[in-house]
matplotlib code that plots the C-alpha trace (Angstrom):
import matplotlib.pyplot as plt

x = [-49.1, -51.4, -48.6, -47.0, -49.7, -49.2, -50.8, -52.9, -54.5, -51.3, -49.8, -52.9, -55.7, -59.1, -58.3, -55.6, -54.8, -57.6, -56.4, -52.7, -52.0, -53.7, -54.1, -53.3, -56.8, -57.2, -53.8, -54.8, -57.8, -55.6, -53.0, -55.7, -57.1, -53.9, -51.8, -48.8, -46.5, -48.4, -48.5, -44.7, -44.1, -46.3, -44.8, -41.3, -42.2, -43.9, -41.0, -38.6, -40.5, -39.1, -42.5, -43.4, -40.0, -40.4, -43.9, -42.7, -39.8, -42.0, -44.5, -41.6, -40.6, -44.0, -44.3, -46.8, -49.9, -50.9, -54.4, -55.4, -54.2, -56.1, -59.2, -58.9, -59.1, -62.4, -65.5, -68.5, -72.2, -73.8, -73.6, -71.8, -69.3, -65.8, -65.7, -61.9, -59.1, -60.0, -63.8, -63.5, -61.4, -63.8, -66.7, -64.9, -64.1, -67.7, -69.0, -66.6, -67.7, -71.4, -70.8, -69.1]
y = [-96.3, -93.4, -91.0, -92.1, -91.5, -92.8, -92.6, -95.7, -95.3, -94.9, -98.1, -100.3, -98.9, -99.2, -102.4, -101.5, -103.4, -102.3, -101.4, -101.4, -98.0, -94.6, -92.1, -88.4, -87.3, -89.9, -88.9, -85.3, -86.1, -87.9, -85.1, -82.4, -84.3, -83.9, -81.0, -80.1, -81.5, -84.7, -85.2, -84.7, -87.2, -89.8, -89.3, -89.6, -92.7, -94.4, -93.6, -95.2, -98.5, -101.4, -102.6, -99.1, -98.9, -102.3, -101.5, -98.1, -99.8, -102.4, -99.8, -97.8, -100.9, -101.1, -99.5, -96.6, -97.8, -96.0, -94.5, -97.5, -100.0, -98.1, -98.2, -102.0, -102.3, -100.5, -102.6, -100.5, -101.3, -102.5, -100.0, -97.4, -95.3, -95.0, -91.6, -91.1, -92.1, -90.0, -90.4, -94.1, -94.4, -92.3, -94.5, -97.7, -96.4, -95.3, -98.7, -100.5, -98.3, -98.8, -102.6, -102.5]
z = [125.2, 126.0, 126.0, 122.8, 120.2, 116.6, 113.2, 113.4, 110.0, 108.1, 109.6, 110.1, 107.9, 109.4, 111.3, 113.8, 117.0, 119.4, 122.9, 122.1, 120.6, 120.6, 117.8, 118.2, 118.9, 121.7, 123.0, 123.1, 125.2, 127.7, 127.8, 128.3, 131.3, 133.2, 134.4, 132.3, 135.1, 135.4, 131.7, 131.5, 134.3, 132.7, 129.3, 130.6, 132.6, 129.6, 127.2, 129.7, 129.9, 127.9, 126.7, 125.4, 123.7, 122.1, 120.8, 119.5, 117.8, 116.2, 115.0, 113.4, 111.3, 109.7, 106.2, 105.7, 103.8, 100.7, 100.5, 98.3, 100.8, 103.6, 101.4, 101.1, 104.9, 105.1, 105.5, 104.6, 104.9, 101.7, 98.8, 101.0, 99.1, 100.5, 102.2, 102.2, 104.6, 107.7, 107.4, 106.9, 110.0, 112.0, 110.8, 111.7, 115.2, 115.7, 114.6, 117.0, 119.9, 119.1, 119.0, 122.4]

ax = plt.figure().add_subplot(projection="3d")
ax.plot(x, y, z, "-o")
ax.set_aspect("equal")
plt.show()
């Protein structure tokens, strides 16, 4: 799914399925690491795969979360104030990477 980035936060909050989908910033890094021709080939290939089509279709059926629903998925350290949707997601990703 590296060539089909999605809005992970809006569909899953801060607890998305790790290793299944990629967000736009991660997708951009992948695309920038390839030539335009290679990127186009990989994108076309991935979009033709039944597994990718099924995952994309499933993702499309999920409702968008409200900002309040996203906030409810954030697990802060003690007494840490909620920093907003994007910052909370970034902090969650940083924590997961640090734990790994």
